[in-house]
C-alpha positions in Angstrom: 34.8 104.4 86.5 34.5 108.0 85.2 32.1 108.4 82.3 32.9 111.0 79.8 29.3 112.5 79.2 30.1 114.4 76.0 30.4 111.1 74.3 28.2 110.0 71.3 26.8 106.6 71.5 24.7 104.7 68.6 22.8 101.4 69.8 21.8 98.7 67.2 19.5 96.1 68.5 16.4 94.5 66.9 14.5 94.2 70.0 12.8 97.5 70.9 12.7 96.2 75.0 16.4 95.6 74.9 17.5 98.7 72.7 15.4 100.9 75.1 17.1 99.3 78.1 20.4 100.0 76.7 19.6 103.6 75.9 18.3 103.9 79.4 21.6 102.7 81.0 23.3 105.2 78.6 21.1 107.9 80.0 21.7 107.0 83.4 25.4 107.3 82.9 24.8 111.2 81.7 25.4 110.5 77.9 22.9 112.6 75.9 24.1 112.3 72.3 22.3 108.9 71.7 21.3 107.5 68.1 19.5 104.2 67.7 18.6 101.8 64.9 16.9 98.3 64.5 19.1 96.6 62.4 22.3 96.7 60.3 20.8 98.2 57.1 18.9 100.8 59.1 22.1 101.8 61.3 23.9 102.6 58.0 21.2 104.9 57.0 21.3 106.6 60.4 25.0 107.0 60.2 25.1 108.6 56.8 22.7 111.3 58.1 24.5 111.9 61.2 28.1 112.8 62.5 30.7 109.9 63.6 29.6 108.4 66.8 32.5 107.8 69.3 31.1 104.4 70.1 28.5 101.9 68.5 26.9 99.2 70.4 25.5 96.4 68.3 23.5 93.3 68.8 24.8 90.4 66.3 21.5 88.4 65.4 19.3 91.0 63.6 17.1 90.9 60.5 18.0 92.2 57.0 21.7 92.9 58.3 23.2 91.2 60.9 25.9 92.4 63.1 28.7 90.8 61.7 28.2 92.4 58.1 27.2 95.8 59.9 30.9 95.6 61.2 32.4 94.9 58.2 30.6 97.8 56.6 31.4 100.3 59.1 35.1 99.2 59.4 35.5 99.5 55.7 33.7 103.1 55.5 35.5 104.3 58.9 32.0 105.1 60.2 32.7 104.9 64.1 35.6 105.2 66.6 35.0 102.3 68.8 32.9 99.1 69.0 30.8 97.3 71.7 29.4 93.8 70.8 26.3 92.8 72.9 24.8 89.3 72.0 23.5 86.4 73.8 25.2 84.0 71.7 28.2 81.5 73.2 31.4 83.2 74.1 33.5 81.1 71.5 31.5 82.9 68.7 32.0 86.3 70.4 35.6 85.7 70.6 35.7 85.1 66.7 33.8 88.3 66.1 36.1 90.5 68.4 39.0 89.1 66.4 37.2 89.8 63.1 36.4 93.3 64.3 40.2 94.0 65.3 41.5 92.6 62.1 39.4 94.9 60.4 41.1 97.9 62.2 38.5 98.5 64.8 39.0 99.7 68.4 37.0 96.9 70.3 36.3 98.2 73.7 34.7 94.7 74.8 32.2 91.8 74.1 29.6 91.2 76.5 26.7 89.0 76.9 23.0 89.6 77.5 21.4 90.9 79.5 23.2 94.2 79.8 24.0 95.7 83.3 24.8 99.2 84.3 28.5 98.1 85.5 29.2 96.1 82.6 28.3 98.7 80.1 29.7 101.3 82.2 33.1 99.5 82.4 33.3 99.3 78.7 32.2 102.7 77.8 34.7 103.8 80.4 37.4 102.4 78.2 36.9 104.8 75.3 39.8 107.2 75.1 39.3 110.2 72.5 41.7 110.0 69.6 42.8 106.5 70.1 43.6 104.7 67.1 43.5 101.0 66.2 47.0 99.3 65.7 46.4 99.1 61.7 45.4 102.7 61.5 48.5 103.7 63.4 50.9 101.6 61.0 49.0 103.4 58.2 50.1 106.8 59.6 53.8 106.0 60.4 54.2 104.3 56.9 58.0 103.9 57.6 60.7 103.2 54.9 63.7 100.8 55.2 65.9 104.0 54.8 64.1 105.4 58.1 64.8 102.1 59.8 68.7 102.1 58.9 68.8 105.8 59.9 67.5 105.1 63.5 69.8 102.3 64.0 72.7 104.5 62.8 71.7 107.7 64.9 71.1 105.4 68.2 67.5 106.4 68.1 66.5 102.4 69.3 66.4 101.7 73.0 65.7 98.6 75.0 62.8 98.5 77.5 62.7 95.4 79.8 59.5 93.8 81.1 59.8 91.8 84.2 59.0 88.0 84.4 57.9 87.0 87.8 57.3 83.6 89.4 53.4 83.2 90.1 53.7 81.3 93.3 55.8 84.3 95.1 55.8 87.2 93.0 59.7 87.0 92.6 61.4 88.6 89.7 62.8 85.5 87.7 64.1 87.6 84.4 63.1 90.2 81.9 62.3 90.3 78.5 64.3 93.0 76.2 61.6 94.7 73.8 63.2 97.2 71.4 61.6 100.6 71.2 62.1 103.5 68.6 62.7 106.9 70.2 61.2 108.9 67.0 62.0 112.4 67.0 58.4 113.1 65.7 56.2 110.2 66.7 57.7 109.6 70.3 58.4 106.1 71.4 57.2 103.4 68.6 56.7 99.8 69.3 58.6 97.3 67.3 55.5 96.0 65.4 55.7 99.1 63.3 59.3 98.8 62.3 60.6 95.3 62.8 59.1 93.6 59.7 60.4 96.6 57.4 63.9 95.8 59.0 63.4 92.1 58.1 62.2 92.8 54.6 64.9 95.3 54.1 67.8 93.5 55.2 68.4 95.4 58.4 67.3 93.0 61.0 70.8 91.5 61.3 72.5 94.6 62.6 69.4 95.5 64.8 69.6 91.9 66.5 73.1 92.2 67.1 72.8 96.0 68.5 69.7 94.3 70.8 71.9 91.4 72.0 74.9 93.6 72.9 72.7 96.0 74.7 70.7 93.7 76.7 73.7 91.7 77.6 75.7 95.1 78.9 72.5 95.9 80.9 72.3 92.1 82.4 76.1 92.6 83.1 75.5 95.7 85.3 72.6 94.0 86.8 74.6 91.1 88.0 77.4 93.4 89.4 74.8 95.1 91.4 73.7 91.5 92.9 70.5 91.1 90.9 71.2 87.8 89.3 68.4 87.4 86.5 68.2 86.4 83.0 67.1 88.2 80.0 65.2 87.1 77.0 65.8 88.4 73.3 63.7 87.7 70.3 65.4 86.3 67.4 63.8 87.1 64.0 63.1 84.4 61.2 65.9 86.3 59.1 68.3 85.7 61.8 67.8 81.8 62.3 68.8 80.9 58.6 72.4 82.3 59.4 74.9 79.5 59.6 77.0 81.6 61.9 74.3 82.9 64.2 75.3 80.6 67.3 78.8 81.5 67.1 78.1 85.1 67.0 75.8 85.2 69.9 78.4 82.9 71.9 81.1 85.4 70.8 79.3 88.4 72.2 78.2 86.7 75.1 81.5 85.7 76.2 83.3 89.3 75.3 80.6 90.8 77.7 81.1 88.1 80.5 77.7 86.5 80.7 77.2 82.9 81.2 75.1 81.5 78.4 72.5 80.2 80.9 71.2 83.9 81.7 70.3 84.5 78.1 67.0 82.9 77.0 66.4 83.3 73.0 62.8 83.6 72.1 61.5 82.3 68.6 58.3 81.9 67.1 57.2 78.6 65.5 56.8 80.6 62.1 60.3 81.7 62.2 61.5 78.0 62.4 59.5 77.0 59.5 61.1 79.9 57.3 64.0 77.5 56.6 63.3 74.2 58.6 67.0 72.4 58.2 68.9 75.6 58.7 66.8 76.8 61.7 66.9 73.4 63.2 70.7 73.5 63.1 71.1 76.7 64.3 68.9 76.2 67.4 70.5 73.0 68.3 73.9 74.5 68.2 72.5 77.2 70.7 71.3 74.6 72.9 74.5 72.8 73.0 76.1 76.0 74.1 73.8 76.4 77.0 71.6 79.2 75.9 67.9 78.8 76.7 65.5 78.7 74.0 61.9 79.9 74.4 59.0 79.4 71.9 57.1 82.3 71.9 53.6 83.1 71.0 52.6 79.5 71.6 49.0 78.7 70.6 49.0 80.9 67.8 50.0 78.5 65.0 48.9 75.3 63.6 52.1 73.2 64.2 53.0 74.1 67.8 52.9 70.7 69.0 55.1 69.4 66.3 57.8 72.0 66.9 57.7 71.1 70.8 59.0 67.7 69.7 61.6 68.8 67.1 63.3 71.6 69.0 65.0 71.5 72.6 63.2 74.3 74.2 63.5 75.2 77.8 60.5 77.6 78.2 57.0 77.7 76.7 55.4 81.1 76.2 51.8 80.9 76.2 50.6 83.7 73.9 48.5 86.5 75.3 45.2 85.3 73.2 45.0 82.4 75.5 45.6 84.2 78.7 43.9 87.7 78.4 40.3 87.0 79.7 40.7 83.4 80.2 39.2 84.0 83.8 36.0 85.1 82.1 35.8 82.8 78.9 35.5 79.1 79.8 36.8 78.0 76.3 40.1 80.1 76.9 40.2 78.7 80.5 40.4 75.0 79.1 42.7 75.7 76.5 45.2 77.6 78.9 44.9 74.6 81.5 45.8 72.3 78.7 48.7 74.1 77.7 50.2 74.5 81.1 49.5 70.9 81.9 51.3 69.8 78.8 54.2 72.4 79.4 54.8 70.7 83.0 54.9 67.1 81.5 57.4 68.1 79.0 59.6 69.6 81.6 59.5 73.1 80.3 58.9 76.7 82.2 55.6 77.9 81.4 55.4 81.5 81.0 51.9 83.4 80.5 52.0 86.6 78.5 49.6 89.2 78.5 48.5 89.0 82.2 46.6 92.2 82.5 44.2 92.3 85.3 44.0 90.4 88.9 41.6 87.8 87.7 43.9 86.6 85.1 46.6 86.7 87.4 44.9 84.4 90.1 43.9 82.0 87.4 47.2 81.4 86.1 48.5 81.0 89.7 45.6 78.4 90.1 46.4 76.6 87.2 50.2 76.1 88.1 51.8 78.4 85.4 55.3 78.9 86.4 55.9 82.5 85.2 54.1 85.6 84.0 54.5 88.8 82.4 52.0 91.5 81.5 50.8 94.8 82.5 49.5 93.4 85.7 53.0 92.6 86.4 54.8 95.6 85.0 54.9 97.6 81.9 58.0 97.3 80.0 60.5 99.9 81.4 63.8 101.1 81.1 66.8 99.4 82.4 67.6 101.9 85.0 64.0 101.9 86.4 64.2 98.3 87.3 65.7 98.8 90.7 62.9 101.3 91.5 60.3 98.9 90.1 61.5 96.1 92.3 61.3 98.3 95.5 57.6 99.3 95.2 56.1 97.4 92.0 55.7 93.7 93.4 53.7 94.0 96.5 50.4 93.2 95.0 51.9 90.3 93.3 53.0 88.7 96.7 50.9 86.0 98.3 49.2 87.2 101.4 50.8 86.1 104.7 49.2 83.5 106.8 46.5 84.7 109.0 46.1 88.2 106.8 43.2 88.6 104.3 
């Protein structure tokens, strides 16, 4: 791990011994710009008198002002660029603090339990990228309008990238998920989180969905013609589910392009179903009758997931990355992930783990019997014409070792 020795780092820790230990570790990495404080209130005073540090490393349990309050203050005042939390408390509490900090718009490099080691700290410090901003900060910078989105659709600035979905037992590609991107003339490639909600609120989502479906199905037809018989998954908006003619429209475009319905999986979130329950359930029932696959997306993020599984004829259960990422290191996530996979199997659903980003999580979902995986450890979303090249060289690390080989 390469450490940028020009970084400035602040350590907030009420124990003098542990504070000096952290500072010694940073010094041994070659970092010279160091600040320290003994609690949250002291930290705010030090921050007010110095330039903004690149990274703040803080304990949670401190007198006068604890780490949770400190995180809130530094987020509201934009006092640091990135955060590392160090604590001896249980992993469930640390996960709560991590999510809280991210919701406040902070870049969280990681959460680590005491005692600090050189390798753990160096790994987290090495994740820092100068100029990186959080998702919330970037959304504020873009500030797109519905007119901007409509213009993007009309000017053909939207593109689809495809993220491979592979079987965990063999590493063989089973299908892809189509993910829309905006090739913006000034901002470059913009992820969907920054413009899909605007399209939904502004009434442009139907045009966007129609374009995405047709584009993905034409790409699928091309793959099938080349002998690559896979499926494609396309996300449906909550707004679209309330349209009484949606099932007929999707069936018509699928038939026109020449794709069998079984090769198209329509992914929905449970919150989408709840927006207009009667109409949504009717649309989903008709889609399933016509032979399309149905996937419940982001499973594990809502409060009524279990009820939705009993209401809707899903064929695929997509486990949200919040239950997958880091599950190999966090026992409580491990338990929830295992329970979700077992439930999916008992309901005869194909289980898909999202957000598989490292070898440890990949090995865990294989061990737990999850059927399919997608995430950066498998592949980032790629353009359609790059899929053949990825298949030739991008799947070797996913294949199980041959007998007799280590």
